Kinemage of the C-alpha trace (Angstrom):
@kinemage 1
@onewidth
@group {chain A} dominant
@subgroup {mainchain}
@vectorlist {calphas} color= white
{ca met a 1} P 101.138 -5.258 41.987
{ca ala a 2} L 103.100 -5.732 45.131
{ca leu a 3} L 103.372 -9.690 46.509
{ca pro a 4} L 101.341 -10.310 49.894
{ca ser a 5} L 103.034 -8.751 52.421
{ca thr a 6} L 101.406 -11.788 54.942
{ca gly a 7} L 100.316 -15.106 54.711
{ca leu a 8} L 101.048 -17.658 51.453
{ca ile a 9} L 103.567 -16.781 49.730
{ca thr a 10} L 104.951 -19.476 46.541
{ca leu a 11} L 107.993 -19.517 44.076
{ca thr a 12} L 105.699 -19.124 41.383
{ca ala a 13} L 103.332 -16.150 42.657
{ca val a 14} L 107.386 -14.303 43.144
{ca gly a 15} L 108.558 -15.033 39.937
{ca ser a 16} L 105.649 -13.780 37.956
{ca glu a 17} L 105.930 -10.609 39.862
{ca phe a 18} L 109.385 -10.297 39.207
{ca gly a 19} L 109.044 -11.604 35.469
{ca ile a 20} L 110.434 -14.884 35.932
{ca pro a 21} L 108.358 -17.834 34.779
{ca gln a 22} L 108.724 -20.709 37.632
{ca pro a 23} L 112.186 -19.570 38.585
{ca gln a 24} L 113.596 -22.824 39.732
{ca thr a 25} L 116.098 -21.165 42.281
{ca phe a 26} L 116.439 -18.250 44.635
{ca thr a 27} L 119.715 -17.184 42.856
{ca lys a 28} L 117.247 -15.533 39.683
{ca leu a 29} L 115.209 -13.582 41.999
{ca tyr a 30} L 118.871 -11.953 43.779
{ca gly a 31} L 118.974 -8.176 43.790
{ca lys a 32} L 115.183 -7.818 42.829
{ca ala a 33} L 114.059 -5.245 44.896
{ca ala a 34} L 115.215 -3.175 47.832
{ca gly a 35} L 115.253 -5.238 51.157
{ca ile a 36} L 116.374 -8.096 48.457
{ca pro a 37} L 120.033 -9.743 49.180
{ca ser a 38} L 122.028 -9.572 46.216
{ca ser a 39} L 123.716 -12.797 46.984
{ca gly a 40} L 124.045 -15.196 50.809
{ca tyr a 41} L 120.746 -16.287 52.779
{ca ile a 42} L 117.912 -15.538 50.964
{ca thr a 43} L 113.861 -16.362 51.892
{ca leu a 44} L 110.135 -16.343 50.287
{ca thr a 45} L 109.649 -14.001 53.789
{ca his a 46} L 112.679 -11.938 51.785
{ca phe a 47} L 109.807 -11.070 49.852
{ca tyr a 48} L 107.100 -10.201 51.962
{ca gly a 49} L 105.272 -6.936 50.225
{ca lys a 50} L 107.757 -6.427 47.301
{ca ser a 51} L 106.728 -5.285 44.532
{ca asn a 52} L 108.553 -5.283 40.451
{ca ala a 53} L 107.615 -1.839 39.942
{ca phe a 54} L 110.175 1.536 40.614
{ca thr a 55} L 109.067 3.793 42.835
{ca phe a 56} L 110.850 7.518 43.384
{ca thr a 57} L 109.400 10.938 44.536
{ca ile a 58} L 109.896 14.249 43.312
{ca ala a 59} L 109.959 16.759 46.599
{ca ala a 60} L 111.568 19.925 45.167
{ca ser a 61} L 109.688 22.247 43.057
{ca ala a 62} L 111.071 22.049 39.446
{ca val a 63} L 110.567 23.405 35.838
{ca gln a 64} L 109.545 20.952 32.965
{ca pro a 65} L 110.795 18.051 35.182
{ca asn a 66} L 112.105 15.251 32.845
{ca ile a 67} L 110.193 12.122 34.064
{ca arg a 68} L 112.329 9.695 32.139
{ca ser a 69} L 115.754 11.050 32.256
{ca leu a 70} L 115.011 11.403 36.774
{ca ala a 71} L 114.116 8.121 37.320
{ca thr a 72} L 116.750 6.529 35.222
{ca ala a 73} L 119.181 8.596 37.384
{ca ala a 74} L 117.741 7.142 40.202
{ca gly a 75} L 118.342 3.662 39.584
{ca trp a 76} L 115.600 2.837 37.250
{ca asn a 77} L 116.577 -0.127 34.329
{ca gly a 78} L 113.982 1.603 31.758
{ca ser a 79} L 111.950 -1.836 31.661
{ca ala a 80} L 110.206 -2.198 35.100
{ca pro a 81} L 106.745 -0.425 36.123
{ca leu a 82} L 107.272 2.684 37.292
{ca ile a 83} L 105.531 4.956 40.511
{ca val a 84} L 106.323 8.940 40.366
{ca asn a 85} L 104.864 10.675 44.352
{ca ile a 86} L 104.880 14.477 43.033
{ca thr a 87} L 105.137 16.203 47.041
{ca ala a 88} L 107.055 19.483 45.241
{ca pro a 89} L 104.905 22.054 45.572
{ca leu a 90} L 105.523 23.355 42.075
{ca ile a 91} L 105.644 21.792 39.053
{ca asn a 92} L 106.061 24.159 35.759
{ca ser a 93} L 104.339 22.264 32.649
{ca leu a 94} L 105.196 18.615 32.788
{ca asp a 95} L 105.127 15.999 29.435
{ca leu a 96} L 105.316 12.550 29.175
{ca gly a 97} L 106.461 12.959 25.515
{ca ser a 98} L 105.621 10.287 23.583
{ca thr a 99} L 107.906 6.811 23.829
{ca ala a 100} L 106.192 4.739 25.625
{ca phe a 101} L 107.380 2.975 29.401
{ca ala a 102} L 107.500 -0.546 28.931
{ca gly a 103} L 106.172 -1.589 32.338
{ca gly a 104} L 103.727 1.404 32.752
{ca ile a 105} L 103.824 4.652 34.767
{ca thr a 106} L 101.590 5.970 37.222
{ca leu a 107} L 101.775 9.612 38.642
{ca asn a 108} L 100.973 9.867 42.695
{ca val a 109} L 100.582 13.850 42.766
{ca ser a 110} L 100.088 14.533 46.683
{ca ala a 111} L 97.851 17.411 48.008
{ca gly a 112} L 99.336 20.526 47.989
{ca thr a 113} L 101.234 20.141 45.130
{ca arg a 114} L 100.400 22.086 41.449
{ca ile a 115} L 101.341 21.235 38.319
{ca gly a 116} L 100.287 24.086 36.648
{ca gly a 117} L 100.785 25.932 32.893
{ca val a 118} L 101.896 28.938 31.813
{ca gly a 119} L 99.796 32.356 31.560
{ca ala a 120} L 98.967 33.978 28.458
{ca ser a 121} L 100.920 37.345 28.318
{ca met a 122} L 99.317 40.813 27.657
{ca ser a 123} L 97.700 40.975 23.919
{ca ser a 124} L 97.813 44.629 22.389
{ca gly a 125} L 96.699 46.407 18.938
{ca ala a 126} L 93.684 46.993 17.625
{ca gly a 127} L 90.552 44.199 17.792
{ca ile a 128} L 93.404 41.852 18.794
{ca ala a 129} L 92.701 38.827 20.097
{ca gly a 130} L 93.807 37.653 23.590
{ca val a 131} L 96.138 34.992 24.041
{ca pro a 132} L 95.580 31.597 25.175
{ca gly a 133} L 97.291 29.881 28.119
{ca ser a 134} L 99.621 26.688 28.007
{ca phe a 135} L 98.808 23.311 28.945
{ca ala a 136} L 99.720 22.081 32.626
{ca phe a 137} L 100.296 17.961 31.592
{ca lys a 138} L 100.702 16.521 27.949
{ca thr a 139} L 100.870 12.899 27.618
{ca arg a 140} L 101.136 10.620 24.291
{ca val a 141} L 101.917 7.759 26.313
{ca pro a 142} L 99.489 5.409 28.840
{ca val a 143} L 99.461 6.996 32.450
{ca thr a 144} L 97.823 6.264 35.238
{ca ile a 145} L 96.922 9.310 37.296
{ca asn a 146} L 96.398 9.819 41.151
{ca asn a 147} L 95.625 13.231 41.873
{ca gln a 148} L 95.301 14.612 44.930
{ca gly a 149} L 96.047 17.839 43.991
{ca ile a 150} L 95.798 20.145 41.042
{ca ile a 151} L 96.686 20.379 37.723
{ca ser a 152} L 95.387 23.623 35.958
{ca gly a 153} L 96.219 25.552 32.797
{ca gly a 154} L 97.289 28.426 32.409
{ca gly a 155} L 94.862 31.738 31.979
{ca gly a 156} L 94.194 33.031 29.087
{ca ser a 157} L 94.633 37.049 28.641
{ca gly a 158} L 92.049 39.428 27.622
{ca ser a 159} L 91.462 40.808 24.456
{ca ala a 160} L 92.552 44.331 23.810
{ca gly a 161} L 90.734 47.052 23.805
{ca asp a 162} L 89.003 48.571 20.074
{ca gly a 163} L 90.566 51.390 18.651
{ca arg a 164} L 88.469 53.489 16.061
{ca phe a 165} L 89.535 55.911 13.280
{ca val a 166} L 88.291 59.457 13.253
{ca asp a 167} L 88.448 61.703 10.594
{ca tyr a 168} L 90.051 65.454 9.690
{ca asn a 169} L 90.090 67.048 6.242
{ca ser a 170} L 89.746 63.190 5.276
{ca ser a 171} L 92.689 62.635 6.690
{ca arg a 172} L 92.387 59.474 9.309
{ca thr a 173} L 94.010 59.371 12.669
{ca ile a 174} L 93.356 55.993 15.333
{ca ser a 175} L 93.003 55.992 18.889
{ca asp a 176} L 95.511 54.258 21.369
{ca asp a 177} L 93.922 50.662 22.659
{ca gly a 178} L 93.607 49.749 25.885
{ca tyr a 179} L 96.076 46.510 26.971
{ca gly a 180} L 94.408 43.109 27.394
{ca gly a 181} L 95.735 42.009 30.966
{ca ser a 182} L 97.381 38.678 31.425
{ca gly a 183} L 96.917 35.477 32.355
{ca gln a 184} L 96.905 33.627 35.770
{ca gly a 185} L 100.049 31.293 35.684
{ca phe a 186} L 104.572 30.614 35.129
{ca ala a 187} L 105.525 33.786 34.080
{ca ser a 188} L 107.518 31.417 31.348
{ca phe a 189} L 108.871 28.279 30.737
{ca ser a 190} L 111.809 28.603 32.132
{ca thr a 191} L 110.929 30.001 35.005
{ca leu a 192} L 108.928 29.191 38.427
{ca thr a 193} L 107.532 32.487 39.682
{ca val a 194} L 103.862 32.297 39.329
{ca asn a 195} L 102.031 35.559 38.133
{ca asp a 196} L 98.507 36.705 39.459
{ca arg a 197} L 95.907 37.135 36.756
{ca gly a 198} L 96.470 41.150 35.216
{ca phe a 199} L 93.769 43.471 34.836
{ca gly a 200} L 93.029 45.287 31.087
{ca val a 201} L 93.761 49.257 30.710
{ca ser a 202} L 91.331 51.420 29.444
{ca ala a 203} L 93.449 53.219 26.281
{ca thr a 204} L 94.474 57.143 26.908
{ca arg a 205} L 92.641 60.154 24.026
{ca arg a 206} L 94.429 60.539 21.239
{ca glu a 207} L 94.416 63.961 19.614
{ca tyr a 208} L 95.386 63.725 15.242
{ca pro a 209} L 98.855 65.221 15.354
{ca gly a 210} L 98.085 68.456 12.764
{ca ala a 211} L 97.877 72.421 13.510
{ca val a 212} L 94.182 73.606 13.782
{ca leu a 213} L 92.850 74.905 10.882
{ca gly a 214} L 90.517 77.976 10.681
{ca gly a 215} L 90.398 77.516 14.280
{ca gln a 216} L 88.950 74.306 14.334
{ca thr a 217} L 89.711 71.481 17.129
{ca lys a 218} L 91.019 69.362 16.093
{ca pro a 219} L 89.238 65.567 16.268
{ca trp a 220} L 90.621 62.879 19.348
{ca ala a 221} L 89.745 59.740 19.990
{ca ile a 222} L 90.001 57.229 23.148
{ca gly a 223} L 90.015 53.883 21.981
{ca gly a 224} L 88.182 50.894 24.638
{ca arg a 225} L 89.744 49.279 27.653
{ca gly a 226} L 91.720 46.148 27.500
{ca gly a 227} L 89.622 42.806 29.140
{ca asp a 228} L 90.997 41.296 32.125
{ca gly a 229} L 93.191 38.795 32.190
{ca gly a 230} L 92.138 34.888 33.477
{ca thr a 231} L 93.093 33.259 36.467
{ca trp a 232} L 94.161 29.524 36.447
{ca gly a 233} L 92.398 27.475 33.763
{ca leu a 234} L 89.563 29.994 32.882
{ca ala a 235} L 89.296 32.642 29.488
{ca gly a 236} L 90.610 36.048 29.497
{ca asn a 237} L 87.640 38.608 29.760
{ca val a 238} L 86.600 40.426 25.955
{ca gly a 239} L 88.161 43.817 25.170
{ca ser a 240} L 85.511 47.305 25.232
{ca gly a 241} L 84.603 47.923 22.106
{ca ile a 242} L 83.102 51.619 24.132
{ca thr a 243} L 85.551 54.688 22.999
{ca asp a 244} L 84.974 58.847 22.833
{ca tyr a 245} L 85.858 60.997 20.679
{ca gly a 246} L 85.418 64.991 19.613
{ca gly a 247} L 86.581 68.100 18.149
{ca ser a 248} L 84.895 70.031 15.211
{ca tyr a 249} L 85.170 66.992 12.596
{ca ser a 250} L 83.115 64.127 12.362
{ca ala a 251} L 84.550 60.870 13.393
{ca thr a 252} L 83.948 58.291 10.089
{ca gly a 253} L 85.310 54.476 9.435
{ca ile a 254} L 84.706 53.458 12.470
{ca thr a 255} L 85.016 49.392 12.859
{ca ile a 256} L 84.000 47.959 15.919
{ca arg a 257} L 86.550 44.781 16.086
{ca ala a 258} L 84.683 42.351 18.569
{ca ala a 259} L 87.867 39.870 19.122
{ca pro a 260} L 87.458 36.877 20.986
{ca ala a 261} L 89.530 36.942 24.682
{ca gly a 262} L 92.132 34.563 25.088
{ca ala a 263} L 91.130 30.543 25.641
{ca pro a 264} L 92.813 28.933 28.635
{ca gly a 265} L 95.507 26.749 29.054
{ca pro a 266} L 94.486 22.959 28.975
{ca ala a 267} L 95.113 21.047 32.348
{ca val a 268} L 95.537 17.795 30.082
{ca asp a 269} L 96.266 17.542 27.172
{ca gly a 270} L 96.270 14.170 25.728
{ca asn a 271} L 93.672 12.969 28.547
{ca ser a 272} L 92.623 9.815 26.177
{ca phe a 273} L 95.600 8.150 27.616
{ca val a 274} L 94.804 8.717 30.540
{ca ala a 275} L 93.676 6.224 33.636
{ca trp a 276} L 92.496 8.827 36.423
{ca ala a 277} L 92.416 6.471 39.619
{ca ala a 278} L 91.497 10.240 41.124
{ca pro a 279} L 91.013 13.284 39.185
{ca gly a 280} L 91.208 15.757 41.900
{ca thr a 281} L 91.121 18.938 40.997
{ca arg a 282} L 91.780 20.002 37.056
{ca leu a 283} L 91.488 23.416 36.138
{ca gly a 284} L 91.209 24.074 32.126
{ca gly a 285} L 90.003 21.915 29.649
{ca leu a 286} L 90.936 18.397 29.362
{ca ile a 287} L 91.986 17.638 25.480
{ca asn a 288} L 92.302 14.163 23.547
């Protein structure tokens, strides 16, 4: 906590703030914060409003920023309390890791900032479940978050449309399957490109690949439509099992595979480590 900006301030309070129990001389406090002299004349008034915390800002959009490395490069000593102001428009997947910050860490996420996850890829194949989106923020260390922006997991993809078998002279063919749409989110872990959600695709008609025997029309089948992908922090939709078939032979061996859609990526993975000064907008689950 910062020292008072006006009024009474004591040498003991200053020493406590900067981790120097009852300093006997001002020389022990030289250069302890911005604006405090590192030599020469120094008085208690130099310490008004000062804090032992180190503050830096992430103003440019970034892909998987390493907070510890960025803070160190900015001059953090590795032990002072760390305050990170995130004002960048986009942050792709922020992971604090599992090594504790000795003095603690606070993230201030500004309005207009989105910390987001990667959207799930398109799903295909008969009865294939949708793909889950990825996390937006992950931590295994204690952190305080003041969220005035948006933290959103990647959208899940829709499950693929179901295909059906069709019998032809005791042989079988399977219809094409509709593709499940991709989820909204960053296109990958290495880009700031954001993809909107994809819509499910209907399967095309597929005929049995053989000669027409005895004047009989060969059978055909149409697979189901894939489910639409989910938007930021939402699951995809389930693909359709509705299909059509025809020709001279009956459809047999039909299997309806109601595969589930892809789950949304969590807004926060490691929520039990987070103290929320303000929750802001969080899209997707909170995993402890």
